[in-house]
DOVEXSE-150356 format. One record per atom (N, C-alpha, C, O, CB): x negated, y negated, z. Coordinates in steps of 0.2 Angstrom, whole numbers, plus 5000, padded with zeros to 4 digits. Each point is the difference from the previous one (the first is absolute). Glycine has a CB too. Layout:
// residues N
XYZ ...
//
This chain:
// residues 416
501448845338 499550024994 500249964994 500649994998 499350135007 499649854991 500249964994 500350044995 499850064999 499349865004 501350054993 500350034994 499550014994 499649954999 501550015004 498950094993 499650014994 500449984994 500550034998 498850065008 500549854991 500349984994 499650024994 499449984999 501149925007 499750144990 499750034994 500349974993 500649995000 499150125006 499849864990 500349974994 499650034994 499450015000 500849885006 500250144990 499850034994 499949954994 500649984997 499950135007 498949874994 499949954995 499749945003 500249975005 500850074989 498549935002 499649945002 500049954995 499649964999 499750115008 501349934989 500149944996 500349945004 499950015006 500350074984 500049875007 500249945004 500650025004 500049975006 499649954985 500850125008 500650025004 499750045006 500249985006 500650034984 498850045009 499850045006 499549965004 500150005007 500050104987 499549865003 499549965004 500349955004 499949985006 499350044985 501349945006 500449955004 500450035005 500149975006 500049964984 500250135009 500350045006 499650015006 500249985005 500550074986 498749975007 499550025006 499849935003 500050005007 499650104987 500249855003 499849945003 500649975004 499949975006 499350014985 501450025007 500649985003 500150045007 500249975005 500349994984 499450105011 500150045006 499549985005 500149995006 500350114987 499049895004 499449985005 500249935003 499849995006 499450084987 501049895003 500249935003 500550005005 500049965005 499749994984 500750105011 500650005005 499950065005 500550015004 500249944987 498750085009 499950065005 499350015001 499650024995 501550035001 498649935010 499350015001 499850075001 499450014999 500649875006 500550164997 499750075003 500350054995 499850065001 500249905010 500350024983 500250064996 499450034996 499549964998 501649985000 498950125001 499550034996 500350004993 500550034998 499150055011 500049904986 500249994993 499550044996 499449995000 501149895002 499850164993 499550034995 500349994993 500650014999 499150085010 499949894987 500249994993 499650054996 499450015000 500849865002 500250164993 499750064996 500149984993 500649984998 499750115010 499249914988 500049984993 499650054996 499450025002 500849865001 500050144991 499650044996 499549964995 499650034997 501450055003 499049855001 499549974997 499349995004 500050025006 500949914989 498650065001 499350005004 499849935002 499550005003 500250094990 500749865007 499849945002 500649975004 500650014998 498649974993 500749975014 500649975004 500349954995 499949994994 499550035017 501149954992 500549954997 499649954995 499549975002 501350055007 499549984985 499849954995 500649974997 500550025001 498450044996 501049885000 500549964997 500250034993 499749994995 500049915011 500950144994 500250034994 500149954994 500050024994 500450085013 499949844995 500149954995 499449974997 500049994994 501049985013 498550034997 499349974997 499650054996 499549984997 500549945012 500250144991 499650054996 500049994993 499550014996 500750075012 500349884989 500049994993 499549944999 499750004994 501550035005 498749935005 499549954999 499350035000 499649974997 501249945009 499150144999 499450035000 499950044993 499449994997 500650025015 500550024986 499950044993 499949954994 499750024996 501150075009 499549854996 499949954994 499349975001 499849974995 501450015005 498450045005 499449975001 500049935002 499549965000 500150114991 501049915012 500149935003 499849995007 499949955003 501050044989 499050075012 499849995007 499650075001 500050044997 501049895006 498650065003 499650065002 500450045005 500549985003 498449954996 500950145001 500350055004 500149985007 500550015003 499150074989 499949895011 500049985007 500549955002 500350015005 498550014995 501449944995 500649955001 500750045000 500549975002 498749944993 500850155003 500650044999 500150035007 500650015002 499350014986 499649995016 500150045006 500349965005 499949945001 499150134997 501449965007 500449965005 499850025007 499849965004 501150034988 499050085009 499850025007 499450054999 500050044995 501249955009 498350005000 499550045000 500050055006 500549995004 498849934990 500350135007 500050045005 500049975007 500350025005 499250074988 500149865007 499949965007 500749975002 500150005006 498749974991 501650014998 500749975002 500450055004 500349995005 499649944984 500150145008 500450055004 499750015006 500450025005 499950034984 499049955012 499750025006 500249945005 500250025006 498950054989 500849875003 500249955005 500749995002 500249985005 498949964990 501450095000 500750005001 500250065004 500650015002 499649924988 499350125012 500250065003 500550044996 500550035003 499249925008 500250054982 500450044996 499550064997 499549984997 501349925001 499450165003 499750054997 500150014992 500650014999 499450055012 499549944985 500150004993 499750074997 499550015001 500549864998 500550174998 499750064997 500049994993 500550014996 500050065013 498949924988 499949994993 500050074996 499850055003 499649844999 500850114992 499950064996 500450065003 499750064999 499149904997 501750035007 500450055003 500750004997 500449955000 498950045011 500950074987 500750014997 500550045005 499850055003 499649954986 501249975012 500550035004 500450044995 500249984995 499949935013 500050164994 500350044995 500750025003 500450034996 498550025000 501249945010 500750025003 500149965006 499649985004 500350134991 500849875005 500249965006 500550055004 500550024997 499449864998 500050155011 500450045003 500449965006 499749995005 499650114992 501349875001 500349955005 500250045006 500049965005 500349974985 499950135010 500350035006 499450015005 500250005006 500750064987 498549955005 499550015004 499649935001 499550005004 500450124993 500349834999 499649945000 499350004999 499649985004 501349985004 498950084986 499350004998 500049994993 500550014996 499250075013 499749894989 499850004993 499550054999 499550015004 500849874994 499750164996 499550054999 499649974994 500249984995 500650125008 498549914998 499549974996 499850064995 500150055001 499649865007 500050064986 499850054995 499550055003 500050064997 500249854994 499450085014 499650055002 500350055005 499650045003 499549874996 501550085002 500450045005 500149985007 500450035004 499250064989 500049865009 500149975006 500749965001 500349984995 498450025006 501549995005 500649975002 499949945004 499549995004 501150114995 499849855000 499949935004 500749995003 500549994996 498649964997 501050055014 500649995003 500249935000 499549965001 500350145006 500849884992 500249935001 500649995004 500450045001 499149944988 500649965014 500649985004 500449964995 500650015000 498849995011 500349964985 500449964995 499650004993 499450005000 501149935009 499850074986 499750014993 500349954995 500649995000 499250135002 499749854995 500249964994 499750034994 499450014999 500649885008 500550134988 499750034994 500049954994 500549974998 500050145006 498949874994 499949954996 499550024994 499549974999 500749945010 499950154989 499550034995 500149984993 499650034996 500450075012 500549864990 500049974993 500150064995 500450045001 498949875003 500450074990 500150054995 499350004996 499549975001 501750014999 498950064995 499450014995 500349984993 500550024998 498950075009 500249884988 500249984994 500250064996 499750055000 499649855000 501350094996 500250064996 499650004993 499749954998 501550045007 498750074993 499750014993 500650014995 500550025002 498450035003 500949944989 500550004995 500250074998 500550024997 499149884999 500050155006 500150074998 499950024993 500450044997 500449965012 498949964987 499950014993 499450044998 499650015004 500949884994 499550144996 499450044998 499449955000 500149954998 500750134995 498749955010 499449965000 500049955006 499549965001 500450054987 500649995016 500149955005 499550015006 499949955004 501350054993 498450055003 499550015006 499349994997 499550015003 501250075002 499349894989 499349994997 499649945004 500349965003 500150074986 498949985011 499649955003 500149934997 500150004994 499150095009 500949865001 500149934997 500749985001 500149944998 498950084994 501550025010 500749985001 500049985008 500050055004 500550024986 499749875011 500049985007 500749985003 500449984996 498449985002 501350055008 500549975004 499749945004 499450005001 501350114999 499749855003 499749945003 500449985006 500549975000 499249994989 500150075017 500450005006 499549985006 500249965005 500750124990 498549965005 499649995006 499349964998 499949994994 500650125010 499149885001 499449964999 499550054996 499749984995 500549965015 499950124991 499650054996 500250004993 499550014996 500350065014 500849924988 500250004993 499749934997 499850014995 501350055008 498949895001 499849934997 499250014999 499849974995 501149975011 498750104998 499350014999 499950034993 499649984996 500250035017 500650054986 499950044994 500249964994 499750004995 500650105012 500349864993 500249974995 499549944998 499949994994 501350035009 498649955002 499549944998 499450034997 499749974995 500749965015 499350124993 499450034997 500150034993 499649994995 500050045016 501050004988 500150034993 500249954995 499850004994 500650105012 500049854996 500249944995 499349974998 500049974994 501150015012 498550014998 499349964998 499750044995 499549974997 500449985014 500250114988 499750054995 500450014994 499850044996 499550015013 501349924991 500550024995 500149954995 499949945001 500750135007 499649954986 500249954995 500749994998 500249944999 498750094996 501550025006 500750004998 500450035006 499850055002 500049944985 500849985015 500450035005 500750004999 500349964996 498850015011 501350074996 500750005000 500350005007 499850045004 500250034985 500549885012 500350005006 500750024999 500449984995 498949935009 501050135001 500750034999 500449985007 499750015005 499950084987 501049885007 500449995006 500249925000 499649965002 499950135004 501149904992 500249934999 500349975006 500549975001 499750054988 499449985017 500149975006 499549975003 499549984997 501350115005 499249905005 499649965004 499350035001 499549965001 501549995004 498950114994 499450045001 499750014993 499449994999 500950065011 500149964985 499850014993 499649934997 499550014997 501450085001 499449865004 499749934998 499349995003 499649974997 501649985001 498850085008 499349995004 499550044996 499449984998 501150015013 499750074987 499550044996 499849974993 499450004999 501150105007 500049874991 499849974993 499649945001 499550004996 501650045000 499049925009 499649945001 499350025002 499549974998 501549965005 498950125002 499450035002 499650024994 499449984999 501050055012 499950014985 499650024994 499749944996 499550004998 501250115001 499849854999 499849944996 499549965003 499549974996 501750034999 498849985011 499549965003 499350045001 499549965002 501549985004 499050124993 499450044999 499850004993 499650054998 500650015013 500149904985 499850004993 500250064996 499650034995 499449905008 501550104999 500350064996 500549984996 500549965002 499350125007 500249944984 500549994996 500750045002 500050064999 499149924991 501449985012 500550035004 500750004997 500249954997 499250025013 500950094989 500750014998 500450015006 499950055003 499749994985 501049935012 500450015006 500750034997 500449964997 499149945010 500650164995 500550044996 500650005005 500050015006 499250064988 501449915003 500750005003 500550034996 500049994994 499649915012 500950134998 500550044996 500549954998 500350014994 499650095013 500249844996 500649954998 499749954996 499550004997 501150035014 499849914989 499849944996 499749955004 499849954997 501250084996 498849985013 499749955004 499750035007 500150055002 500749864993 498850045008 499750025006 500549995006 500349955000 498550024996 501250085008 500449995007 500749994998 500349955002 498750015005 501350084989 500749984997 500550015006 500649974999 499150074990 500149995017 500550005005 500149935004 500549985002 499250145000 499749844997 500049945004 500149944995 500249945002 499150115006 500549954986 500049944995 500450014994 500050064997 498949925007 501449974994 500250004993 499549994995 499449995002 501749965002 499050064990 499549994995 499749935000 499449994999 501250094994 499849875009 499749935000 499549995005 499549975000 501649994997 499050085009 499550005005 499450044999 499449985001 501550005007 499250084989 499550054999 499549974994 499450015000 501350095003 499649864993 499549974994 499549965003 499549994997 501550024995 499249955014 499449965003 499550045002 499449994999 501549935005 499250145000 499550045002 499650034995 499450015000 501350025010 499749994984 499750044995 499549954996 499550024998 501550055001 499149875001 499649954997 499449995005 499450004997 501549944997 499250065012 499450005005 499650064999 499450005000 501349945008 499650124991 499650064999 499650004993 499450015000 501450055006 499549914989 499649994994 499449965001 499550014997 501650004996 499049935010 499549965002 499450035003 499449985000 501449935001 499350145003 499550045004 499750064995 499550035002 501149945009 499750044984 499750054995 500450075000 499850054998 499149895004 501850055001 500450065000 500550004995 500449954999 499450065014 500250044983 500550014995 500650045002 499950065002 499249934989 501549985009 500650045003 500350044994 500049984994 500249945014 499950154993 500350044995 500650035002 500150045005 498849994991 501749945001 500650025003 500450064996 499750024995 500449855008 500450155000 500450064997 499650064998 500150034995 500649885000 498850105009 499650064999 500050055007 499949975005 499449964986 500950135008 500050055005 499450045000 499950044995 501349965005 498450015005 499450045000 500250084999 500550025003 498949905004 500250114988 500250074999 499450055002 500150055004 500549914986 498850025009 499450045002 499449965000 499949954996 500650155000 499049925008 499449965000 499550054995 500050065001 500149895011 499550014984 499550044996 499450005004 499849955003 500750014986 499150095010 499450015004 499450034996 500150034994 500649995016 498749964992 499450034997 499550015005 499849965004 500449974986 499650145010 499650025005 500249995007 499649995005 499549994988 501650035009 500349995006 500149935002 500249985006 499250124997 500449854993 500149935001 500649974996 500150024995 498749975008 501549965000 500649974996 499749964994 499549975000 501250025010 499650024984 499849974994 500649964997 499849964995 499350135003 501549925004 500549964997 500750025003 500050055004 499349944985 501249975009 500750025002 500450004994 500049964995 499949985015 500550124989 500550014995 500749985002 500150035006 499150064988 501249875003 500749995002 500550044997 499850044995 499849845008 501050124999 500550044997 500149984993 500350044996 500349975015 499349934987 500149984993 499450024995 500149994994 500649915011 498850134998 499450024996 499549955000 499550014997 501350054996 499349895011 499449945000 499550035004 500150035005 500749884994 498550084999 499450025004 499649945002 499949964995 500150154998 499949885013 499649955002 499450025003 500050045005 501049904998 498450054994 499450025003 499849975007 500249945001 499450074987 500150025016 499849985006 499550045004 500050064998 501149895003 498450025002 499550045004 500149995008 499750035004 499549974987 501449965011 500250005006 500849995000 500249974996 498749985008 501450085001 500849995000 500249995007 499650035005 500550044985 500449905012 500349995006 500750015000 500449984996 498749945007 501250115002 500750025001 500349985006 499750015006 500150094987 500749865007 500449975006 500750014999 500449964997 498749965005 501250145000 500750024999 500350025006 500550045000 499250004988 500149935018 500350025006 499650045005 499550024998 501649974996 499250035011 499750045006 500450065001 500650014999 498949895006 500150154997 500350065003 499950005007 499449995003 500450084987 500749925014 499949995007 499850065004 500250064998 500749855001 498750085006 499650065004 500550035005 499949995006 499049954992 501650095000 500550035004 499950075002 500350035004 500549904990 498750115003 499950075001 499950015008 500350055002 499249964986 500249955015 499950025008 500650005004 500050035005 498949924993 501650014999 500650005004 500650044998 500650005002 499149895001 500250154991 500550044997 500350055004 500650024999 498949964990 500150055016 500350055004 500249985007 500150045004 499250044990 500749855007 500249975006 500749985000 500450024995 498449945007 501450015003 500749985001 500149934998 500549975000 499750115009 499249894988 500049934997 500450004994 499850034995 499149945011 501649994993 500450004994 499749964995 499749945001 501350075006 499050014987 499749974994 500549994994 500550045000 498450015004 500949904992 500449994994 499450004995 499750044999 501449905006 498950004991 499449994996 499449995005 499450024998 501349924993 499450035014 499549995005 500250025007 500550055000 499149854994 500250085012 500250015006 500649965002 499949945000 498950105003 501749994999 500649955002 500049985007 499850035004 500950044988 499449865008 500049975007 500649955000 500449994996 498450025005 501449975006 500449955001 499749934999 499450004998 501350085010 499649874994 499849934999 499449995006 499749954999 501450014996 498850085009 499550005005 499450044998 499550015004 501349975005 499250054985 499550054997 499950065004 499550035000 499949874996 501250125008 500050065004 500250064995 500549994996 499849955015 499450114989 500250064996 500650045003 500249975006 498650044989 501450045003 500550045003 499850045006 500450035003 500149984985 498849995013 499750035006 499849965005 499749954998 499950144994 500649925014 499849955006 499249995000 499650054999 501449995007 498849904995 499349995001 499650004994 499450015000 500750035011 500249964983 499750004994 500249944995 500650004999 499250135002 499849834997 500149944996 499750014993 499550044999 500649895011 500050034985 499750004994 499949934998 500349955002 500250164994 499049885000 499849934997 499650004994 499750054998 500349915014 500149994984 499649994993 500450034994 500650015001 498450005006 500650014988 500350024994 500550065000 500550004997 498449964998 501050085010 500350065000 500749995004 500450055000 498550025000 501249885003 500649995004 500649984996 500049954996 499350015013 501350074992 500649994997 500549985006 500350045003 499550044987 500249855011 500349975006 500749974998 500149984994 498750005011 501650015000 500649964999 499849935000 499849975005 500950125000 499449874990 499949934999 500649965002 500550004997 498750034994 500749935015 500549965002 500249944997 500549975000 499250085011 499849934984 500149944996 500450024994 500449964998 498549995006 500950114993 500450024994 500550055001 500450014996 498649974998 501150045013 500650045002 499950074995 500650024998 500149885006 498750134996 500050064996 499350035002 499649975003 501149994988 499350115007 499450035001 499549984995 500149994994 500550115010 498849884998 499549974996 499350035001 499850035005 500949864996 498950104994 499250025001 499649944997 500249974995 500150165004 499249855005 499649954997 499350005003 499949995006 501149944993 498650094997 499350015003 499549954998 499450015000 500850114999 500049825000 499549954998 499649985006 500250025006 500649934986 498750025007 499549995006 500449965005 499950015006 499149994986 501349945007 500349965005 500650045003 500050005007 499849904986 500650145004 500550045003 499750065004 500250015006 500549964985 498850065007 499650055004 499849985006 500050035006 499750034984 500049885010 499749975006 500549985005 500050025006 499149934988 501550025004 500649995004 500350065003 500250005006 500049904987 499850155003 500350075003 499550035005 500250025005 500350004984 498849975010 499650035005 500149965006 499950035006 499350004985 500949905009 500049975006 500750025004 500050005006 499449904989 501150105001 500750025003 499950075003 500350015006 500349924986 499150125005 500050075002 499550005007 500250035005 499950014983 499449925012 499649995005 500349975006 499950035006 499149964987 501449965006 500449975006 500550055003 500050015006 499849884989 500550155001 500550055002 499650055004 500350035005 500549954985 498750055007 499650055004 499749985007 499950035004 499850014984 500249895012 499849975006 500649985005 499949985006 499149984988 501650065004 500649995004 500349935000 500449995004 499150095003 500349894987 500349934999 500550014994 499850004994 499249945011 501650074996 500550014995 500049954995 500249945001 500550125007 499249954986 499949954994 500350034994 499850054997 499249915008 501550004992 500350024994 499649974994 499749955001 501450065005 498850034989 499649984994 500449964996 500550034996 498850075004 500649845000 500449954995 499549974996 499549965002 501450025007 499150034985 499549974995 500249994993 500450044997 498850025010 500649884991 500149984993 499350004997 499649965002 501549985000 498850104993 499350014997 499849954995 500449974997 499750155005 499249864998 499749964995 499550044997 499650045003 500749855002 499550094988 499550044996 499749954995 500449974997 500150145005 498949884998 499749964995 499450034996 499750045002 500649875006 499750074986 499450024995 499649944998 500349954998 500550144998 498649915005 499549954999 499550014994 499549975000 500650005012 500250064983 499550024994 499949944995 499549994997 500950125004 500149844999 500049954995 499949935003 500049995006 500850084987 499249885002 499949935003 500749985004 500049955004 499250024986 501350075008 500649995004 500250065004 499750054999 500749884992 500050065014 500150055005 500750044997 500449974997 499049975013 500650124992 500650044999 500250035007 499650035004 500250004984 500949955014 500250025007 500750035000 500449994996 498849935009 500950125000 500750025001 500249995008 499550005004 500450084986 500749925011 500349995007 500650055000 500449994996 499149895006 500650165004 500650045000 500050054995 499550034998 501149885007 500050114993 500150064995 500049984993 500349944999 500350125010 499249984987 500149984993 500750034997 500050004994 498749995005 501750045005 500650034997 500649965003 500049975005 499450144995 501149894995 500649965002 500550024994 499950034996 499549885010 501250064995 500650014995 500149934996 500450004996 500150095012 499249864994 500049944996 499349965001 499650015004 501649984998 498749974993 499349975000 500149934996 500549994997 498950125003 500149855002 500049934996 499249995000 499650015004 501549955001 498750004989 499349994999 499949934996 500549984997 499350155003 499649855001 499949944996 499250004999 499650025004 501349915001 499050054989 499349994997 499849925000 500349974997 499750144996 499549875011 499949935001 499449984995 500049944998 500450075014 499250034987 499449994995 499750064998 500350065001 499549835005 499750114990 499750064997 499650045006 499850054999 500049894990 500250035017 499750045005 500450005007 499750015005 499249964990 501750015004 500449995006 500750034999 500449984995 499049925009 500950145000 500650044999 500350025007 499650015005 500050034983 501049975013 500350025006 500650054998 500449984996 499249915010 500550164997 500650054999 500250015007 499750025005 499950034984 501149945012 500350025006 500550065000 500350014995 499649875008 500150165002 500450065000 500550005005 499849995006 499250084989 501649945004 500550005004 500450075001 500050034995 500149845003 500150145008 500450065001 500649995004 500049975006 499050104993 501649944998 500649985003 500049935002 500349985006 499950144998 499649844992 500049925001 499449985005 499949945000 501350074998 498550035005 499449985004 499450004997 499850054996 500849995014 498949924991 499350004997 499750065003 499950015006 500149864993 499750174996 499750065002 499350004999 499650035004 501450034993 498749904999 499349994998 499949954994 500549984997 499350145008 499649884994 499849954994 499350024998 499650035004 501149885001 499250084989 499350004997 499849934997 500449974997 499850165000 499249855004 499749944999 499450004996 499650045001 500949925010 499450004984 499449994997 499849925000 500449964998 499950154994 499149885009 499849935001 500049985007 499650015004 500849974984 500149985013 500149975007 500350055004 500650015000 499549874996 499550155009 500450055004 500149975007 500150045005 499350054989 500449855007 500149975007 500750005003 500150005006 499049924991 501450094998 500750005002 500250075003 500550015003 499849914988 499250135010 500150065003 500350005007 500550035001 498650014992 500649915011 500250005007 500749975000 500450035005 498449954998 501449984993 500749975000 500550064998 500550015003 499149874995 500250154997 500450064997 500150055006 500650035001 499149954987 499850045015 500050055005 500549985006 500350045002 498549984996 501249925004 500549975005 500850014997 500450025004 498749905000 501050074990 500650014997 500250085000 500650025002 499349874991 499650155005 500150075000 500250035007 500550045002 498749974989 500449965014 500150025007 500749985003 500350045004 498449954998 501549964996 500749975002 500650044998 500550005003 499049894996 500450154995 500550054998 500749964999 500550035002 498950065004 500549864990 500649964998 500250004993 499550014996 500249925014 500950074988 500250004993 499849934997 500249955003 500850134999 498649924993 499749944997 500050004993 499649964997 499850035013 500950064986 499950014993 500249944997 499849984994 500350145006 500549855003 500349944997 499549945000 500149954997 501050095006 498349965001 499549955000 499450024996 499449975002 501050005009 499650084985 499550024996 499649954996 499450005001 501250114998 499749844998 499749954997 499649955004 499549984999 501450034993 499449985014 499649965005 499450045002 499449975001 501649985003 499050124997 499450045002 499550004995 499550025001 501350055007 499449924986 499549994994 499749945000 499549994996 501250094998 499549875009 499749935000 499350015003 499950045004 501249904997 498450024996 499350015002 499950005008 499650045002 500149914987 500650005014 499950005007 500649995004 500549964998 498449995000 501250085008 500549995004 499950035007 499550035001 501349974990 499549985014 499950035007 500650055002 500649984999 498749915004 500550165000 500550055002 500549975005 500650024999 498550074999 500649875006 500549975005 500649964997 500550005002 498549995006 500849974987 500549974996 500550044997 500649995000 498649924998 500650154999 500450044996 500550045005 500650004999 498550024992 500650005015 500450035005 500549965003 500550025002 498550055000 500849864999 500549955002 500650004995 500549995002 498549955005 500850054987 500550004995 500550065000 500649994999 498649944994 500550125008 500450065000 500550005006 500550035000 498650044994 500649915012 500450005006 500649954999 500650015002 498450025004 500849914990 500649954999 500550034995 500649995001 498649925001 500650134993 500450034996 500550055003 500650004999 498549984992 500650065013 500450055004 500549975004 500650025001 498450054999 500849875004 500549975004 500649964996 500550005002 498549985006 500850004986 500549974996 500550054998 500649994999 498649924997 500550155002 500550054998 500450035005 500650014999 498650024993 500549975014 500450025006 500649955002 500650025001 498450045003 500849884995 500549955001 500650004995 500449965000 498749975005 
//
């Protein structure tokens, strides 16, 4: 009798998991459950749709015919409310149960709200799903002034989407720069000039206090300093609340997300996790990690699918992330956290920052020329001490093979 593989979530992690199982098992029964009303779409491209740069159809990745041809059952608009691992069933919102032999939990999260007075007013948006992009695009086209909140990778998307829909946009940040975890002021200033060129005004050192409303609609933002910013549309990007409620009464161990080993196995046999919600052991960084970027989530889905199909696969991944809002690119590779760093500004639109941990390259943030990402990734994967070569790694071009050869020669010389 064929095994029943149930996957909770049809984002890139869950969908990739299902496709991977099918590629490696002709007779497995596969069911994908999602609370969304449409099949897989490209979450990275929804910002281009919201900006008016592409049509909705170009955002879609899988249609219903794809699942039928792949012999994958897709349950749209269906919410899992409980995982009962001892009975190996998932309980659905309507009370029905679905039995599984193997389960991948890839349910992701939902955007956090600020919890401020007026925070539920009409016109305050989060930006995570295609349905969010539809609402934001429609509302922005009818709006004159907007406020974006959240000095990170999603907050900047909201600010640019507003501006490119001809909304007079203020981008509010608590600190002195955009993405202060990843960039120094020298790097953030390049991005901030790019934002200004698009029509986004950055407002620093301001903490949101409450939203002002008129007739149930957002009308402005008041900050802790007393500053009032008028707006008829607002966007909030301050992180995710992970969808852990269905597993809270199970034996699946959780932390901030669902805890797994480096094979994405949870604490319960025959249950894996993938995507945003996964708190996995990262064999590259030698620590528990969470990384829900599109590239990482896809790779996690593939690893989980291979393991569910009986092909033992360790998840080894160095992430990359890119932003395409400006004439120049903004990219990252690996982790933005470390105990040492080195940086260089090459021009008004080119910059590189390297992050090291215990002497090893842990990650980098790049502005302008991001082609070096692939070479940096190889150095990170090698897990070698190289902080003493920081200046070389800041040179515009080099090959990872040459750097690794030099490190090998250095190590031999020291041993000798």
